[in-house]
N, C-alpha and C positions, 0 to 999 in steps of 0.2 A: 374305063371307070369315069363316073361323073364326079362333080364337085362334092355332092352329098356323101358319096362313098369314101372319098379322101378324108372328109371331115369326121365321119364316123370312125374310120380307122385311126385317125389322129387322137380323137377324144377317148378311145378305148385302148390306146397304146398297142395297136396291132401292127406288126411289121408288114411291109408290102414288098413283094418280089416283082421286079420289072424284067421281063425276058421276052425273047422272040417266040411268039406263039406258033410260028410256022416251023420251028425247029422240032424234028421228031423226038418224042419222049421228053420234052422239056419239063412239063409239069411233073412227070414221074421222077425225073432226076432231082428236082427241087424237093419233092415230097420225101425222098429217101435221105435228104440231108446233104447232098452234093451241091456245093456252091455253083450257081449258074446265074448269069445276069447281074442285076444290081439289087441289093437289099437296102431298103429304106426303113430305118427305125424311127 
C-alpha cells in the first residue's frame, strides 16, 4: 500500500489487515472472520 491508501483508509475509518501474502489461503481465512495477522483499526 502507498501513503494515499493508508490516508484514505484512515479518513474513512476502514480497518486494515496486515498478513503474510505468501501464506496459502490467508485472504480467505481473513474474509471468513478467522483472526490472522494484525488488525489495525
